A tleap script that builds the chain and sets N, CA, C and O, in Angstrom:
source leaprc.protein.ff14SB
mol = sequence {
  NMET ASN GLN LEU ASN LEU ARG ILE GLU LEU
  SER ASP GLY THR VAL ILE GLU VAL LEU SER
  SER ALA GLY ASP ILE VAL LYS TRP GLU ALA
  HIE PHE ASN LEU GLY ILE ASP LYS LEU GLU
  LYS VAL THR HIE LEU LEU TYR LEU SER TRP
  LEU GLY VAL VAL ARG LEU LYS LYS THR ALA
  GLU THR PHE ASP ASP TRP ILE GLU LEU VAL
  ALA LYS VAL ASP VAL THR ASP PRO LYS CASP
}
set mol.1.N position { -112.717 -97.625 44.166 }
set mol.1.CA position { -111.436 -98.292 43.973 }
set mol.1.C position { -110.986 -98.061 42.538 }
set mol.1.O position { -111.762 -98.207 41.593 }
set mol.2.N position { -109.746 -97.705 42.401 }
set mol.2.CA position { -109.181 -97.445 41.084 }
set mol.2.C position { -108.354 -98.638 40.618 }
set mol.2.O position { -107.168 -98.740 40.933 }
set mol.3.N position { -108.978 -99.530 39.874 }
set mol.3.CA position { -108.237 -100.650 39.315 }
set mol.3.C position { -107.360 -100.131 38.185 }
set mol.3.O position { -107.731 -99.197 37.474 }
set mol.4.N position { -106.202 -100.743 38.029 }
set mol.4.CA position { -105.283 -100.357 36.975 }
set mol.4.C position { -105.038 -101.530 36.045 }
set mol.4.O position { -104.884 -102.667 36.489 }
set mol.5.N position { -105.004 -101.247 34.757 }
set mol.5.CA position { -104.577 -102.227 33.768 }
set mol.5.C position { -103.075 -102.065 33.616 }
set mol.5.O position { -102.586 -100.972 33.332 }
set mol.6.N position { -102.350 -103.147 33.804 }
set mol.6.CA position { -100.896 -103.104 33.749 }
set mol.6.C position { -100.393 -104.004 32.638 }
set mol.6.O position { -100.832 -105.145 32.490 }
set mol.7.N position { -99.472 -103.473 31.866 }
set mol.7.CA position { -98.818 -104.256 30.812 }
set mol.7.C position { -97.357 -104.388 31.205 }
set mol.7.O position { -96.611 -103.409 31.210 }
set mol.8.N position { -96.961 -105.600 31.530 }
set mol.8.CA position { -95.618 -105.871 32.042 }
set mol.8.C position { -94.831 -106.579 30.948 }
set mol.8.O position { -95.258 -107.607 30.423 }
set mol.9.N position { -93.688 -106.020 30.619 }
set mol.9.CA position { -92.806 -106.664 29.646 }
set mol.9.C position { -91.557 -107.120 30.378 }
set mol.9.O position { -90.859 -106.321 31.003 }
set mol.10.N position { -91.284 -108.423 30.291 }
set mol.10.CA position { -90.092 -108.983 30.918 }
set mol.10.C position { -88.907 -108.868 29.969 }
set mol.10.O position { -89.084 -108.670 28.767 }
set mol.11.N position { -87.716 -108.992 30.503 }
set mol.11.CA position { -86.507 -108.834 29.690 }
set mol.11.C position { -86.384 -109.895 28.599 }
set mol.11.O position { -85.651 -109.689 27.632 }
set mol.12.N position { -87.080 -111.021 28.729 }
set mol.12.CA position { -87.042 -112.057 27.687 }
set mol.12.C position { -88.096 -111.828 26.599 }
set mol.12.O position { -88.230 -112.642 25.686 }
set mol.13.N position { -88.852 -110.709 26.696 }
set mol.13.CA position { -89.865 -110.383 25.696 }
set mol.13.C position { -91.270 -110.823 26.066 }
set mol.13.O position { -92.230 -110.433 25.401 }
set mol.14.N position { -91.412 -111.624 27.107 }
set mol.14.CA position { -92.732 -112.054 27.568 }
set mol.14.C position { -93.540 -110.847 28.010 }
set mol.14.O position { -93.021 -109.969 28.699 }
set mol.15.N position { -94.819 -110.797 27.615 }
set mol.15.CA position { -95.711 -109.724 28.031 }
set mol.15.C position { -96.828 -110.325 28.869 }
set mol.15.O position { -97.442 -111.321 28.489 }
set mol.16.N position { -97.082 -109.700 30.023 }
set mol.16.CA position { -98.146 -110.142 30.919 }
set mol.16.C position { -99.083 -108.959 31.129 }
set mol.16.O position { -98.648 -107.870 31.504 }
set mol.17.N position { -100.362 -109.180 30.887 }
set mol.17.CA position { -101.385 -108.154 31.116 }
set mol.17.C position { -102.085 -108.473 32.429 }
set mol.17.O position { -102.516 -109.606 32.645 }
set mol.18.N position { -102.200 -107.494 33.297 }
set mol.18.CA position { -102.810 -107.692 34.615 }
set mol.18.C position { -103.794 -106.564 34.885 }
set mol.18.O position { -103.470 -105.391 34.697 }
set mol.19.N position { -104.981 -106.916 35.323 }
set mol.19.CA position { -105.923 -105.940 35.860 }
set mol.19.C position { -105.838 -106.076 37.376 }
set mol.19.O position { -106.152 -107.130 37.927 }
set mol.20.N position { -105.411 -105.005 38.051 }
set mol.20.CA position { -105.264 -105.085 39.505 }
set mol.20.C position { -106.609 -105.431 40.145 }
set mol.20.O position { -107.666 -105.003 39.680 }
set mol.21.N position { -106.542 -106.207 41.209 }
set mol.21.CA position { -107.755 -106.613 41.916 }
set mol.21.C position { -107.880 -105.809 43.209 }
set mol.21.O position { -106.951 -105.110 43.611 }
set mol.22.N position { -109.032 -105.919 43.846 }
set mol.22.CA position { -109.228 -105.272 45.147 }
set mol.22.C position { -108.183 -105.782 46.137 }
set mol.22.O position { -107.623 -105.008 46.914 }
set mol.23.N position { -107.926 -107.077 46.104 }
set mol.23.CA position { -106.928 -107.659 47.005 }
set mol.23.C position { -105.536 -107.112 46.764 }
set mol.23.O position { -104.797 -106.841 47.710 }
set mol.24.N position { -105.169 -106.944 45.479 }
set mol.24.CA position { -103.861 -106.370 45.152 }
set mol.24.C position { -103.737 -104.975 45.750 }
set mol.24.O position { -102.712 -104.624 46.335 }
set mol.25.N position { -104.788 -104.192 45.595 }
set mol.25.CA position { -104.758 -102.806 46.071 }
set mol.25.C position { -104.688 -102.752 47.595 }
set mol.25.O position { -103.943 -101.946 48.152 }
set mol.26.N position { -105.452 -103.597 48.270 }
set mol.26.CA position { -105.422 -103.635 49.734 }
set mol.26.C position { -104.027 -104.029 50.223 }
set mol.26.O position { -103.501 -103.418 51.153 }
set mol.27.N position { -103.433 -105.034 49.609 }
set mol.27.CA position { -102.078 -105.465 49.994 }
set mol.27.C position { -101.062 -104.362 49.724 }
set mol.27.O position { -100.159 -104.141 50.530 }
set mol.28.N position { -101.204 -103.664 48.590 }
set mol.28.CA position { -100.304 -102.560 48.246 }
set mol.28.C position { -100.409 -101.454 49.292 }
set mol.28.O position { -99.396 -100.955 49.782 }
set mol.29.N position { -101.648 -101.073 49.632 }
set mol.29.CA position { -101.861 -100.008 50.614 }
set mol.29.C position { -101.297 -100.397 51.980 }
set mol.29.O position { -100.709 -99.559 52.664 }
set mol.30.N position { -101.469 -101.644 52.380 }
set mol.30.CA position { -100.934 -102.107 53.664 }
set mol.30.C position { -99.409 -102.106 53.656 }
set mol.30.O position { -98.781 -101.742 54.650 }
set mol.31.N position { -98.814 -102.512 52.540 }
set mol.31.CA position { -97.357 -102.581 52.434 }
set mol.31.C position { -96.725 -101.194 52.520 }
set mol.31.O position { -95.732 -101.003 53.222 }
set mol.32.N position { -97.299 -100.228 51.806 }
set mol.32.CA position { -96.720 -98.881 51.748 }
set mol.32.C position { -97.339 -97.916 52.760 }
set mol.32.O position { -96.843 -96.804 52.940 }
set mol.33.N position { -98.419 -98.339 53.418 }
set mol.33.CA position { -99.144 -97.469 54.343 }
set mol.33.C position { -99.555 -96.160 53.652 }
set mol.33.O position { -99.423 -95.074 54.216 }
set mol.34.N position { -100.046 -96.293 52.436 }
set mol.34.CA position { -100.519 -95.176 51.614 }
set mol.34.C position { -101.808 -95.597 50.932 }
set mol.34.O position { -102.069 -96.789 50.766 }
set mol.35.N position { -102.613 -94.621 50.537 }
set mol.35.CA position { -103.748 -94.908 49.677 }
set mol.35.C position { -103.253 -95.088 48.247 }
set mol.35.O position { -102.238 -94.509 47.860 }
set mol.36.N position { -103.969 -95.889 47.463 }
set mol.36.CA position { -103.544 -96.176 46.089 }
set mol.36.C position { -103.451 -94.896 45.257 }
set mol.36.O position { -102.734 -94.865 44.257 }
set mol.37.N position { -104.162 -93.845 45.654 }
set mol.37.CA position { -104.072 -92.573 44.931 }
set mol.37.C position { -102.714 -91.911 45.107 }
set mol.37.O position { -102.422 -90.920 44.439 }
set mol.38.N position { -101.883 -92.439 45.992 }
set mol.38.CA position { -100.531 -91.913 46.218 }
set mol.38.C position { -99.472 -92.699 45.445 }
set mol.38.O position { -98.277 -92.513 45.670 }
set mol.39.N position { -99.898 -93.565 44.547 }
set mol.39.CA position { -98.956 -94.335 43.735 }
set mol.39.C position { -98.172 -93.346 42.872 }
set mol.39.O position { -98.729 -92.738 41.957 }
set mol.40.N position { -96.883 -93.186 43.166 }
set mol.40.CA position { -96.111 -92.183 42.443 }
set mol.40.C position { -94.676 -92.594 42.142 }
set mol.40.O position { -93.984 -91.893 41.404 }
set mol.41.N position { -94.219 -93.692 42.684 }
set mol.41.CA position { -92.845 -94.141 42.443 }
set mol.41.C position { -92.849 -95.378 41.554 }
set mol.41.O position { -93.840 -96.105 41.483 }
set mol.42.N position { -91.742 -95.601 40.888 }
set mol.42.CA position { -91.593 -96.815 40.088 }
set mol.42.C position { -91.735 -98.043 40.988 }
set mol.42.O position { -92.344 -99.039 40.596 }
set mol.43.N position { -91.177 -97.969 42.183 }
set mol.43.CA position { -91.296 -99.084 43.132 }
set mol.43.C position { -92.756 -99.391 43.417 }
set mol.43.O position { -93.138 -100.558 43.504 }
set mol.44.N position { -93.571 -98.362 43.561 }
set mol.44.CA position { -95.004 -98.546 43.813 }
set mol.44.C position { -95.652 -99.330 42.666 }
set mol.44.O position { -96.386 -100.291 42.895 }
set mol.45.N position { -95.370 -98.908 41.443 }
set mol.45.CA position { -95.962 -99.547 40.266 }
set mol.45.C position { -95.471 -100.987 40.114 }
set mol.45.O position { -96.254 -101.886 39.811 }
set mol.46.N position { -94.185 -101.196 40.323 }
set mol.46.CA position { -93.640 -102.547 40.219 }
set mol.46.C position { -94.226 -103.472 41.287 }
set mol.46.O position { -94.516 -104.635 41.008 }
set mol.47.N position { -94.401 -102.961 42.503 }
set mol.47.CA position { -94.954 -103.802 43.565 }
set mol.47.C position { -96.398 -104.194 43.261 }
set mol.47.O position { -96.785 -105.346 43.456 }
set mol.48.N position { -97.190 -103.240 42.786 }
set mol.48.CA position { -98.566 -103.555 42.412 }
set mol.48.C position { -98.587 -104.570 41.273 }
set mol.48.O position { -99.410 -105.485 41.274 }
set mol.49.N position { -97.700 -104.415 40.316 }
set mol.49.CA position { -97.604 -105.361 39.199 }
set mol.49.C position { -97.243 -106.750 39.704 }
set mol.49.O position { -97.846 -107.741 39.292 }
set mol.50.N position { -96.265 -106.822 40.591 }
set mol.50.CA position { -95.833 -108.110 41.148 }
set mol.50.C position { -96.968 -108.788 41.897 }
set mol.50.O position { -97.163 -109.997 41.770 }
set mol.51.N position { -97.724 -108.013 42.683 }
set mol.51.CA position { -98.860 -108.601 43.396 }
set mol.51.C position { -99.841 -109.265 42.417 }
set mol.51.O position { -100.334 -110.362 42.677 }
set mol.52.N position { -100.116 -108.601 41.304 }
set mol.52.CA position { -101.020 -109.169 40.310 }
set mol.52.C position { -100.462 -110.407 39.640 }
set mol.52.O position { -101.182 -111.382 39.419 }
set mol.53.N position { -99.182 -110.369 39.318 }
set mol.53.CA position { -98.539 -111.513 38.659 }
set mol.53.C position { -98.508 -112.723 39.594 }
set mol.53.O position { -98.723 -113.853 39.155 }
set mol.54.N position { -98.244 -112.491 40.873 }
set mol.54.CA position { -98.267 -113.579 41.856 }
set mol.54.C position { -99.680 -114.150 41.968 }
set mol.54.O position { -99.863 -115.367 41.981 }
set mol.55.N position { -100.683 -113.264 42.048 }
set mol.55.CA position { -102.080 -113.716 42.155 }
set mol.55.C position { -102.462 -114.594 40.967 }
set mol.55.O position { -103.176 -115.584 41.127 }
set mol.56.N position { -101.989 -114.233 39.781 }
set mol.56.CA position { -102.297 -114.997 38.577 }
set mol.56.C position { -101.406 -116.233 38.413 }
set mol.56.O position { -101.518 -116.975 37.438 }
set mol.57.N position { -100.526 -116.429 39.388 }
set mol.57.CA position { -99.606 -117.575 39.382 }
set mol.57.C position { -98.692 -117.569 38.145 }
set mol.57.O position { -98.389 -118.614 37.568 }
set mol.58.N position { -98.263 -116.357 37.757 }
set mol.58.CA position { -97.349 -116.211 36.621 }
set mol.58.C position { -95.896 -116.137 37.081 }
set mol.58.O position { -94.981 -116.122 36.258 }
set mol.59.N position { -95.681 -116.091 38.414 }
set mol.59.CA position { -94.335 -116.142 38.974 }
set mol.59.C position { -94.394 -116.685 40.391 }
set mol.59.O position { -95.397 -116.555 41.092 }
set mol.60.N position { -93.295 -117.293 40.786 }
set mol.60.CA position { -93.112 -117.716 42.173 }
set mol.60.C position { -91.941 -116.954 42.783 }
set mol.60.O position { -91.540 -117.212 43.917 }
set mol.61.N position { -91.395 -116.004 42.006 }
set mol.61.CA position { -90.242 -115.213 42.447 }
set mol.61.C position { -90.626 -114.260 43.565 }
set mol.61.O position { -91.767 -113.803 43.639 }
set mol.62.N position { -89.672 -113.964 44.433 }
set mol.62.CA position { -89.871 -112.900 45.406 }
set mol.62.C position { -89.879 -111.575 44.641 }
set mol.62.O position { -89.438 -111.518 43.493 }
set mol.63.N position { -90.373 -110.528 45.266 }
set mol.63.CA position { -90.408 -109.225 44.615 }
set mol.63.C position { -89.008 -108.803 44.168 }
set mol.63.O position { -88.819 -108.390 43.024 }
set mol.64.N position { -88.027 -108.907 45.067 }
set mol.64.CA position { -86.669 -108.477 44.731 }
set mol.64.C position { -86.085 -109.252 43.553 }
set mol.64.O position { -85.371 -108.679 42.731 }
set mol.65.N position { -86.374 -110.528 43.466 }
set mol.65.CA position { -85.884 -111.323 42.336 }
set mol.65.C position { -86.671 -111.013 41.065 }
set mol.65.O position { -86.095 -110.939 39.980 }
set mol.66.N position { -87.986 -110.833 41.196 }
set mol.66.CA position { -88.841 -110.589 40.033 }
set mol.66.C position { -88.502 -109.279 39.337 }
set mol.66.O position { -88.505 -109.218 38.108 }
set mol.67.N position { -88.210 -108.231 40.100 }
set mol.67.CA position { -87.936 -106.940 39.453 }
set mol.67.C position { -86.694 -106.986 38.574 }
set mol.67.O position { -86.551 -106.166 37.667 }
set mol.68.N position { -85.804 -107.922 38.826 }
set mol.68.CA position { -84.620 -108.076 37.974 }
set mol.68.C position { -84.995 -108.624 36.592 }
set mol.68.O position { -84.207 -108.517 35.653 }
set mol.69.N position { -86.179 -109.202 36.464 }
set mol.69.CA position { -86.648 -109.781 35.204 }
set mol.69.C position { -87.482 -108.807 34.376 }
set mol.69.O position { -87.783 -109.084 33.215 }
set mol.70.N position { -87.860 -107.667 34.962 }
set mol.70.CA position { -88.786 -106.731 34.320 }
set mol.70.C position { -88.034 -105.723 33.462 }
set mol.70.O position { -87.085 -105.086 33.919 }
set mol.71.N position { -88.473 -105.587 32.208 }
set mol.71.CA position { -87.922 -104.561 31.320 }
set mol.71.C position { -88.698 -103.260 31.473 }
set mol.71.O position { -88.106 -102.183 31.540 }
set mol.72.N position { -90.048 -103.363 31.530 }
set mol.72.CA position { -90.860 -102.160 31.730 }
set mol.72.C position { -92.276 -102.530 32.127 }
set mol.72.O position { -92.744 -103.644 31.891 }
set mol.73.N position { -92.947 -101.557 32.741 }
set mol.73.CA position { -94.348 -101.696 33.110 }
set mol.73.C position { -95.071 -100.429 32.657 }
set mol.73.O position { -94.612 -99.317 32.915 }
set mol.74.N position { -96.193 -100.608 31.987 }
set mol.74.CA position { -97.014 -99.479 31.559 }
set mol.74.C position { -98.410 -99.644 32.108 }
set mol.74.O position { -98.923 -100.757 32.218 }
set mol.75.N position { -99.024 -98.519 32.453 }
set mol.75.CA position { -100.444 -98.494 32.786 }
set mol.75.C position { -101.164 -98.270 31.470 }
set mol.75.O position { -100.897 -97.292 30.772 }
set mol.76.N position { -102.078 -99.174 31.127 }
set mol.76.CA position { -102.747 -99.104 29.833 }
set mol.76.C position { -104.211 -98.729 29.982 }
set mol.76.O position { -104.796 -98.874 31.055 }
set mol.77.N position { -104.779 -98.259 28.923 }
set mol.77.CA position { -106.180 -97.888 28.896 }
set mol.77.C position { -107.018 -99.154 28.779 }
set mol.77.O position { -106.769 -99.978 27.899 }
set mol.78.N position { -108.012 -99.321 29.655 }
set mol.78.CA position { -108.815 -100.549 29.594 }
set mol.78.C position { -109.588 -100.701 28.298 }
set mol.78.O position { -110.061 -101.797 27.998 }
set mol.79.N position { -109.731 -99.637 27.521 }
set mol.79.CA position { -110.471 -99.701 26.254 }
set mol.79.C position { -109.614 -100.211 25.106 }
set mol.79.O position { -110.142 -100.553 24.048 }
set mol.80.N position { -108.285 -100.270 25.301 }
set mol.80.CA position { -107.384 -100.726 24.229 }
set mol.80.C position { -107.475 -102.215 24.032 }
set mol.80.O position { -106.787 -102.768 23.173 }
savepdb mol mol.pdb
quit
């Protein structure tokens, strides 16, 4: 399993760091009917980020509402 470290910056300047979980990845794969190794669209990255933020109880927004709050998402090196 390829866990990803995600750094999410919201439009208000809030930064949320998320390490994707096995559950996030399983839900992502079920939603897109793809393996996580096929993550290639911005939508894919945002959805995985949203799953992590919801799991951490950092938002109660739906995906469509939450993406309106996001300024950017980066995949970060776990060693940083």
